[in-house]
C-alpha positions as CSV (number, residue, x, y, z in Angstrom):
1,M,10.3,-44.0,-9.7
2,I,10.6,-40.9,-11.8
3,W,7.0,-40.0,-11.1
4,K,7.5,-40.2,-7.3
5,K,10.5,-37.9,-7.6
6,R,8.5,-35.4,-9.7
7,S,5.6,-35.7,-7.2
8,L,7.9,-34.8,-4.3
9,I,9.3,-31.8,-6.2
10,V,5.7,-30.5,-7.0
11,Q,4.7,-31.0,-3.3
12,A,7.7,-29.1,-2.1
13,M,7.0,-26.2,-4.5
14,V,3.3,-26.1,-3.4
15,L,4.4,-26.1,0.2
16,A,6.9,-23.3,-0.4
17,I,4.3,-21.1,-2.1
18,A,1.8,-21.7,0.6
19,L,4.2,-20.8,3.3
20,S,5.2,-17.6,1.6
21,L,1.6,-16.6,1.2
22,L,0.9,-17.3,4.8
23,T,3.9,-15.2,5.9
24,A,2.8,-12.3,3.7
25,C,-0.7,-12.3,5.1
26,A,0.5,-12.3,8.7
27,Q,2.8,-9.3,8.2
28,R,2.3,-6.3,10.5
29,Y,3.9,-2.9,10.0
30,E,5.3,-1.4,13.2
31,G,3.3,-4.0,15.2
32,R,-0.1,-2.4,14.5
33,Y,-0.8,-1.9,10.8
34,D,-1.8,-5.4,9.7
35,Y,-1.5,-6.5,6.1
36,A,-4.7,-8.6,6.4
37,D,-6.6,-5.4,7.4
38,G,-5.5,-3.7,4.1
39,W,-2.4,-1.9,5.2
40,R,0.4,-1.6,2.6
41,V,3.7,0.3,2.4
42,A,3.5,3.0,-0.3
43,I,5.9,5.4,-1.9
44,V,4.8,9.1,-2.4
45,E,5.0,10.1,-6.1
46,R,3.4,13.6,-5.8
47,V,1.8,15.8,-3.1
48,A,-1.0,18.4,-3.7
49,G,-3.3,20.5,-1.6
50,Q,-6.4,19.4,-3.5
51,R,-7.4,15.9,-4.6
52,A,-8.6,17.3,-7.9
53,L,-5.1,18.4,-8.9
54,L,-3.9,14.8,-8.7
55,A,-7.1,13.2,-10.0
56,S,-6.9,15.4,-13.2
57,T,-3.6,13.7,-14.1
58,F,-4.3,10.3,-12.8
59,P,-7.7,8.6,-12.8
60,D,-8.4,7.2,-9.3
61,D,-10.9,4.5,-8.2
62,Y,-11.6,6.2,-4.9
63,S,-14.7,8.3,-4.6
64,E,-14.8,12.1,-4.8
65,A,-16.4,12.2,-1.3
66,I,-13.0,12.8,0.3
67,R,-12.3,16.5,0.4
68,A,-9.3,18.3,1.9
69,S,-9.7,20.4,4.9
70,V,-7.4,23.5,5.5
71,D,-4.8,21.3,7.1
72,N,-4.8,18.3,4.8
73,N,-3.0,17.5,1.6
74,F,-3.2,14.5,-0.7
75,A,-0.6,12.3,-2.2
76,L,-0.3,10.2,-5.3
77,V,1.3,7.0,-4.0
78,T,2.3,3.6,-5.5
79,Y,2.4,0.3,-3.7
80,R,3.4,-3.2,-4.8
81,V,1.0,-6.0,-5.6
82,L,1.7,-9.5,-6.9
83,K,1.6,-8.4,-10.6
84,G,3.5,-5.1,-10.4
85,K,2.4,-1.8,-8.8
86,R,-0.8,0.1,-8.2
87,T,-1.4,3.8,-7.8
88,H,-3.9,5.6,-5.5
89,I,-4.6,9.1,-4.2
90,V,-4.6,9.1,-0.4
91,Q,-5.3,11.8,2.2
92,L,-2.3,12.8,4.3
93,P,-2.4,13.5,8.0
94,A,-3.0,17.1,9.0
95,Q,0.2,19.3,8.8
96,A,2.3,16.3,7.7
97,S,5.6,17.1,6.1
98,V,5.7,14.6,3.2
99,E,7.5,14.8,-0.1
100,A,8.1,12.7,-3.2
101,G,10.0,9.5,-2.3
102,D,8.8,9.2,1.3
103,R,7.3,6.0,2.6
104,L,3.7,5.8,4.0
105,Y,1.4,3.2,5.3
106,I,-1.9,3.2,3.4
107,N,-5.1,1.3,3.9
108,I,-6.3,0.0,0.5
109,R,-9.6,-1.3,1.9
110,D,-10.9,2.0,3.3
111,E,-10.4,5.2,1.4
112,H,-11.5,7.3,4.4
113,I,-8.5,6.3,6.5
114,E,-5.6,8.7,6.3
115,A,-2.2,7.6,5.3
116,V,0.1,7.0,8.3
117,L,3.7,8.2,8.5
118,P,6.2,5.5,9.6
119,A,7.9,6.1,13.0
120,H,11.2,6.3,11.1
121,N,10.6,7.5,7.6
122,E,13.4,6.0,5.5
123,N,13.5,7.0,1.9
């Protein structure tokens, strides 16, 4: 009898975890930036005109192939993962007005995709 009760509790816990994972994987930001495609909400930590200025203070996994044009800046951003936070350097849209504390959408699967400003940027 006790084993049946424990079994039901374990089954309920597994079901709850599975449902939460499925819900997270189906999340879309503003109806078009799909979590499953690599999009995440990130917080801007610092902004710089050259990637090298940020990379010198923070080692980044992304390649050096991304270079700023005259109109682009880069941002050091953090985003949440299951076991804490990760930090990346991302390219900002041309002439974007972004400062520390702003929210962005970033694509963690493709480093060549610029960050996207939310329609309503709430700090």
